[in-house]
C-alpha positions in Angstrom: -2.3 14.1 12.1 -2.6 17.3 13.8 1.0 18.9 11.6 -1.3 17.1 8.1 -4.7 18.7 9.3 -2.7 22.0 10.0 -1.8 22.1 6.4 -4.9 21.1 5.3 -7.5 23.5 7.4 -4.7 26.1 6.1 -6.6 26.5 3.0 -9.9 25.1 3.8 -11.1 27.3 6.6 -12.7 30.2 5.4 -15.3 27.6 3.8 -15.6 25.6 6.9 -16.5 28.9 8.7 -18.5 30.1 5.8 -20.9 27.0 6.6 -21.3 27.3 10.3 -20.1 25.1 12.7 -21.3 21.4 13.2 -22.1 18.7 10.4 -22.5 20.8 7.4 -19.3 22.7 8.0 -17.3 19.9 8.4 -19.0 18.0 5.1 -17.8 21.5 2.9 -14.3 20.8 5.0 -14.3 17.6 3.4 -15.5 18.3 -0.2 -12.7 21.1 -0.5 -10.4 18.3 -0.3 -11.7 16.9 -3.9 -10.5 19.6 -5.4 -7.6 20.7 -3.3 -4.6 20.6 -5.8 -1.9 20.2 -2.6 -2.8 16.6 -2.7 -2.0 13.8 -5.6 -5.2 13.2 -8.3 -5.1 9.9 -6.2 -5.2 10.9 -3.1 -7.9 12.9 -3.8 -10.2 10.5 -5.7 -9.9 7.8 -2.7 -10.6 10.8 0.0 -13.7 12.1 -2.5 -14.9 8.5 -2.4 -15.5 8.8 0.6 -18.9 11.1 -0.3 -20.7 7.8 -1.7 -21.1 6.8 2.5 -23.4 8.0 5.2 -22.8 8.1 8.8 -25.5 4.8 8.9 -23.1 3.3 6.5 -20.3 3.9 8.6 -22.1 2.3 11.8 -23.3 -0.9 10.1 -20.1 -1.2 8.4 -18.3 -1.2 11.7 -20.8 -3.8 13.1 -20.1 -5.5 10.1 -16.2 -5.9 11.0 -16.5 -6.5 14.8 -18.1 -9.8 13.4 -15.5 -10.7 11.1 -12.6 -9.4 13.0 -14.1 -11.7 15.8 -14.1 -15.1 13.6 -10.9 -13.6 12.1 -9.1 -13.8 15.5 -11.1 -16.8 16.8 -8.7 -18.5 13.9 -5.4 -16.5 14.9 -5.7 -18.0 18.2 -4.9 -21.5 16.0 -1.8 -20.7 15.1 1.8 -18.3 16.1 1.5 -15.4 13.2 0.9 -15.4 9.6 3.8 -15.4 6.9 2.5 -13.3 3.6 4.1 -11.9 1.0 5.5 -8.4 1.5 4.5 -7.5 -2.2 3.0 -9.6 -4.7 4.4 -7.8 -8.0 6.8 -5.7 -8.8 6.1 -2.6 -10.6 7.6 -0.1 -12.7 7.3 3.3 -11.6 5.5 4.4 -14.9 3.1 1.6 -14.8 1.9 3.2 -11.4 1.9 6.9 -12.8 -0.2 5.0 -15.4 -2.8 4.5 -13.6 -3.0 7.0 -11.1 -2.4 10.2 -13.5 -5.4 9.4 -15.8 -8.1 11.4 -15.4 -10.5 9.6 -13.2 -7.4 8.3 -11.2 -7.1 4.3 -10.3 -4.7 2.5 -8.1 -4.6 -1.4 -9.1 -1.0 -1.5 -8.3 -1.2 -0.2 -4.9 -4.4 -2.2 -4.8 -2.8 -5.7 -5.0 0.4 -4.6 -3.4 -1.9 -3.8 -0.5 -4.2 -7.3 -0.2 -1.9 -8.5 2.8 -2.0 -5.5 4.3 -5.2 -3.6 4.2 -6.8 -5.9 6.5 -3.9 -5.5 9.2 -4.8 -2.3 10.3 -8.6 -3.3 10.6 -8.0 -6.5 12.8 -5.4 -4.4 15.3 -2.3 -6.5 14.5 0.9 -6.0 14.6 3.4 -6.5 11.7 7.1 -6.8 10.6 8.4 -6.7 7.0 11.8 -8.7 5.9 14.2 -9.4 3.2 13.4 -12.9 2.1 15.4 -14.1 -1.1 15.9 -13.0 -4.3 13.7 -13.3 -7.3 15.4 -13.9 -11.0 13.1 -12.8 -13.8 14.0 -12.6 -17.7 11.3 -10.6 -19.6 12.5 -12.2 -23.0 10.8 -15.7 -22.3 7.3 -16.0 -23.8 5.9 -16.9 -20.7 7.6 -13.5 -18.7 6.4 -11.7 -22.5 2.8 -13.2 -22.2 2.0 -12.1 -18.3 3.8 -8.5 -18.3 3.4 -7.3 -22.0 3.3 -3.7 -20.9 6.1 -3.7 -19.1 8.4 -6.0 -21.5 7.8 -3.2 -23.8 9.1 -0.2 -21.6 12.0 -2.0 -20.7 12.8 -2.4 -24.2 11.7 1.4 -24.6 13.9 2.8 -22.3 16.7 0.3 -22.6 16.5 -1.3 -19.4 17.6 -4.7 -18.9 15.4 -7.8 -19.2 16.4 -10.1 -17.0 16.5 -8.5 -13.7 17.1 -9.8 -10.1 14.8 -8.7 -7.9 14.4 -8.4 -3.8 11.6 -11.1 -2.2 10.0 -10.4 1.3 7.6 -11.9 3.8 5.7 -10.4 6.8 5.1 -11.5 10.0 1.7 -10.5 11.2 0.4 -11.3 14.9 -2.2 -9.6 17.3 -1.4 -6.8 19.2 0.6 -6.3 21.7 3.1 -9.2 20.2 5.7 -6.7 18.5 8.8 -7.7 20.6 8.2 -11.7 20.1 7.3 -10.8 16.4 10.6 -9.1 16.1 12.7 -11.9 17.7 11.4 -14.2 15.1 11.8 -11.9 12.5 15.8 -11.5 13.3 15.8 -14.8 13.7 14.5 -15.3 10.0 16.8 -12.5 8.9 20.1 -14.1 10.1 19.2 -17.3 8.7 18.9 -15.0 4.8 22.4 -13.5 5.1 20.1 -10.6 3.1 19.8 -6.9 4.6 17.7 -4.2 3.3 17.9 -2.2 0.0 19.8 -3.4 -2.9 23.4 -3.1 -0.9 21.7 -5.7 1.2 20.7 -8.2 -1.5 24.0 -8.0 -3.1 22.2 -6.1 -6.3 23.5 -3.0 -7.9 20.4 -0.9 -9.1 20.2 -0.1 -13.0 19.0 3.4 -13.6 17.0 3.3 -17.2 15.9 6.0 -19.3 12.7 7.7 -18.3 9.6 9.1 -20.5 
């Protein structure tokens, strides 16, 4: 964190110093990030979103989070761990770029794939992702074309295969400080699958296709 802060401060410390110490200087420094071209547009857009909230909002939300976290911990106490999909969709790189590189960036792809991970930090949980199986998708079928029309068009345009084999992983989640126990469970599950990490671990040969 200190290295990232130093990187950001290098360009912004003059503006913050001119604004003086205290809250105003911090706000000036934060707002400078909104137009910092060293950051990805989508990163700047996310940071800029903080400008919509006040300190009062933060405390109100932390109080609400405490109530929800207590209810969640009560439910989690009834199970050993949670098993969830690691991601919900296999996106093309261009699909992500299409949303993140718009004049007003958005991140629906990352938001969807973060559905089962965003709450982990908020609830102070530990987790580990492991390979689980293979997903065989035929984008030439009417069903696939109906649900992923843009993806099919791009695959055809790039000369990519319409029949693909994709990795499917699961994530194990448990309350904080159960890391070592969770690793043992994950290790046993991975041994049963016979799969490893990456394409080679899944017996899949990556296919490289053209990009715009």
